[in-house]
N, C-alpha and C positions, 0 to 999 in steps of 0.2 A: 821526738814527736811533739813534746810540749812547746819547744821552740818554734816548730813549724806551725802549730796551732796559733800561737801568739802572733806570729807574723801574718798569717792569713786573717786573723781576727782584726788586727790593726789595719790591714789592707781593705777589708770590708767596710770598716768604719770610715776610713779616709775616702773611699769611693762613694759611699753614701753621702758624706758631707759635700764632696765635689758635685755630685748630681744635684743635690739640693741647692747649692749656691749657683752653679752654672745655669741650670734650667729654671731657677727661681720657683722651685716646687717644694712642698712639704714632704719630707722623707724621713724614714727611721730604719734602724737596723736592730734586730733582736737576735742575740747570739746566746744559745743555751749550751752550756758545757755538759759533758756526759754525767757529771755529778749533780746536775740540776741548777748550777749557778747561772744566773742570767746577767748578761751585760748588754747595754744598749748604746746606741748613738741616736740622738743626743743622750748625754748621761742623765739629764733631768727627766725623771720618769713621767712627769706631767706633760712634757712636750711629746713624749712617745705615745702616751694615752690619747693626746689630742689627734695625732696622726692616725692612730688606729681607729678612733671614733669617726674621723672623716672618711676613712676607708669603708667602715661598716655602713655609714649613712649613704655613701655613694653606691655601694653594692645593693642596698635596698631599692634604690631608685632605678638601677639598671635591671633590665629583664634578660634572662638567658634566652638564647634562640628557641629552645624547646618550649619555654613558657610563652614566647611570642607566637609560635606556631599554634599551640593549644588555644591561646586567647583569640588568635585570628580565626581559627576554625570554629570556635564557639560563636564568635561574632557573625561569621558567615551563616552558620546554622540558624542563629536567631533572625538574621535578615531573611532567610528563606521562609521561616515560619511566619514572620510578619507579612511578607509578600503573599503567602498562601491565604492568610486571614483577610488581608486587604482584598484579594480577588473574590473571596466568599462574600465579603461585605458589599462589594460592587455588584455582584450578581443579585444579592438580596435587594439592594436598592432598585435595580432594574426591574426585578420581579414586582416589587411593591409599586413602582411607578406605573408599570403596565396594568396592574390590577386596579390602581386608582383611576387611570385613564379609562379603563373599561367600565368602571362604576359610573364615572361622570357621563360617558356616552349613553349608558343605560338610563340614567336619570333624564337626560335631554330627550331621549326617544319617548319615554313614558309621559312627558309633559305634553 
């Protein structure tokens, strides 16, 4: 069992290294044994931390589909509310214009 684990572990490290080199991408492998021992590729923990931090930063920038749906629905609702308010403002302007025109006509008649 230990021999199989070591073979698989080395295979994972080698494949991660190949992926990184061939595709020119930052990659890392983190392998945790049952006893809690951690092994990584690359072996330099600072390099691994850099890749993990890049992943975390990238994940913050990306939105999950559900978040996009919620955000999109919220924007649509906000636009509906703005359109409704705008329609009310336009009606109010028309009302005020018609009242103003009526006042101006009344003044002209009384002169």
